[in-house]
Backbone bond lengths (Angstrom), bond angles and torsions (degrees), N, CA, C in turn:
res aa  C-N    CA-C-N  psi(-1)  N-CA   C-N-CA  omega(-1)  CA-C   N-CA-C  phi
1 M - - - 1.451 - - 1.523 109.17 -
2 T 1.299 116.20 128.57 1.450 122.56 176.27 1.517 108.55 -109.39
3 V 1.312 116.50 137.51 1.454 120.15 176.28 1.514 109.87 -122.02
4 K 1.320 114.94 155.67 1.451 121.69 174.46 1.518 107.32 -120.55
5 V 1.316 115.87 129.28 1.455 122.19 179.47 1.521 108.28 -107.57
6 S 1.327 115.76 136.17 1.458 120.48 175.39 1.522 109.08 -140.60
7 V 1.329 114.81 159.74 1.457 121.84 179.80 1.520 108.27 -133.10
8 D 1.311 116.42 133.16 1.458 122.03 171.47 1.531 106.52 -84.12
9 S 1.327 116.11 79.50 1.464 121.74 -173.82 1.525 113.27 -59.01
10 K 1.305 116.34 -30.35 1.465 120.27 -179.62 1.529 111.45 -58.22
11 N 1.316 116.91 -36.35 1.459 121.33 -177.24 1.527 114.08 -101.17
12 C 1.317 116.54 5.56 1.467 121.78 176.92 1.535 109.26 -66.56
13 I 1.346 116.01 139.66 1.472 120.14 179.12 1.533 112.27 -102.86
14 S 1.307 117.17 9.45 1.476 123.29 174.67 1.524 113.91 62.58
15 C 1.333 117.19 36.37 1.468 119.15 -179.48 1.524 111.83 -73.97
16 G 1.336 117.69 -26.58 1.459 121.63 176.37 1.514 115.35 84.90
17 A 1.326 118.79 2.45 1.466 120.82 -179.13 1.524 111.58 -58.67
18 C 1.316 117.21 -42.55 1.468 120.56 -177.57 1.527 111.75 -62.64
19 I 1.309 116.09 -37.91 1.461 120.39 -179.01 1.522 110.35 -72.13
20 T 1.320 116.50 -37.21 1.456 120.52 176.77 1.524 110.66 -64.06
21 I 1.318 116.57 -41.78 1.461 122.07 -177.81 1.524 112.01 -77.03
22 C 1.314 117.07 -39.42 1.473 120.92 -170.22 1.536 111.71 -142.20
23 P 1.323 117.19 68.39 1.472 119.99 -175.79 1.529 114.76 -67.37
24 D 1.333 118.07 -17.29 1.462 119.31 178.18 1.525 112.05 -76.06
25 V 1.329 117.45 -20.72 1.467 121.28 -176.03 1.530 111.98 -105.47
26 F 1.344 117.49 -34.31 1.465 120.78 -174.76 1.524 112.07 -116.12
27 E 1.331 114.96 152.32 1.460 122.18 172.59 1.522 108.40 -151.47
28 L 1.324 116.10 166.94 1.462 120.82 176.13 1.517 109.19 -94.60
29 N 1.331 116.17 141.18 1.463 120.07 176.44 1.536 109.75 -87.66
30 D 1.300 117.42 -171.39 1.461 122.21 -177.31 1.529 113.04 -64.72
31 E 1.319 117.14 -18.46 1.464 121.79 179.05 1.532 111.65 -98.70
32 N 1.351 116.18 11.89 1.468 122.98 -177.14 1.519 113.35 61.00
33 K 1.315 116.19 32.30 1.457 122.48 175.83 1.528 107.98 -107.11
34 S 1.321 116.16 143.20 1.455 120.79 179.98 1.524 110.58 -68.33
35 I 1.324 114.98 139.82 1.463 122.38 173.32 1.527 108.10 -138.51
36 V 1.311 116.20 163.32 1.453 121.36 175.85 1.524 108.06 -82.70
37 K 1.327 115.16 118.38 1.463 121.33 177.31 1.529 110.13 -74.90
38 K 1.339 115.54 -43.82 1.458 121.58 176.97 1.515 108.59 -158.29
39 Q 1.304 116.02 152.55 1.463 120.78 177.14 1.535 108.59 -71.95
40 P 1.333 116.79 144.36 1.464 119.40 -179.87 1.524 111.41 -64.04
41 E 1.334 114.79 139.46 1.462 120.69 -178.03 1.519 112.65 -116.77
42 T 1.320 117.05 -19.09 1.463 120.71 -178.10 1.522 109.50 -118.95
43 A 1.320 116.14 164.83 1.461 121.02 177.25 1.527 110.53 -60.59
44 E 1.307 117.22 -36.47 1.462 121.04 179.25 1.524 111.25 -65.62
45 E 1.326 116.51 -41.11 1.462 119.94 178.39 1.529 111.39 -67.89
46 V 1.323 117.16 -37.42 1.462 120.41 176.71 1.519 109.37 -63.35
47 E 1.317 117.11 -44.03 1.459 121.09 -179.25 1.523 111.23 -63.91
48 C 1.325 118.42 -44.43 1.467 119.12 -179.36 1.534 110.40 -69.75
49 A 1.331 118.64 -30.67 1.465 120.61 175.12 1.527 110.01 -65.26
50 R 1.327 117.00 -41.07 1.469 120.84 177.01 1.531 110.81 -64.96
51 Q 1.327 117.20 -38.83 1.463 120.45 176.64 1.523 110.72 -63.89
52 S 1.314 116.59 -38.77 1.463 120.71 177.13 1.523 110.98 -64.86
53 E 1.320 116.21 -41.54 1.464 120.82 177.23 1.535 109.76 -58.03
54 A 1.317 117.15 -45.32 1.466 121.53 -178.99 1.526 112.18 -68.87
55 A 1.324 116.98 -31.91 1.467 121.02 -176.23 1.524 113.69 -84.04
56 C 1.314 117.64 -15.76 1.466 120.62 -176.19 1.533 109.95 -64.68
57 P 1.344 117.37 119.33 1.462 119.52 -176.06 1.531 114.35 -69.16
58 V 1.324 117.41 -20.78 1.468 119.95 179.77 1.531 112.50 -111.91
59 R 1.323 116.28 7.48 1.468 122.86 173.51 1.528 113.53 54.26
60 V 1.315 116.08 51.35 1.466 119.70 179.33 1.531 112.72 -108.91
61 I 1.327 116.95 7.40 1.467 121.85 176.09 1.515 108.24 -104.27
62 Y 1.321 115.16 133.38 1.466 120.81 -177.59 1.522 109.61 -127.14
63 V 1.327 116.22 125.20 1.459 122.52 176.01 1.520 105.76 -116.60
64 E 1.320 115.58 112.10 1.469 121.03 -174.83 1.519 110.06 -122.96
65 E 1.313 115.25 140.06 1.468 120.27 176.15 1.521 109.43 -77.18
66 D 1.330 114.57 137.76 1.478 120.23 176.27 1.507 109.78 -83.98
């Protein structure tokens, strides 16, 4: 199973939950908005990306199966 992770950075509120949960996949850009650092490659990274999606208070993280 391959997944694609994306972030609607424009609407990100910079809470940092995604980075705390999944620092290998997410990082903050120069505007302190979440971005995808790299697409998940392992089952653990996919799981933490899904946890980040669920934890995002403004629901701007999307984990979709390819």
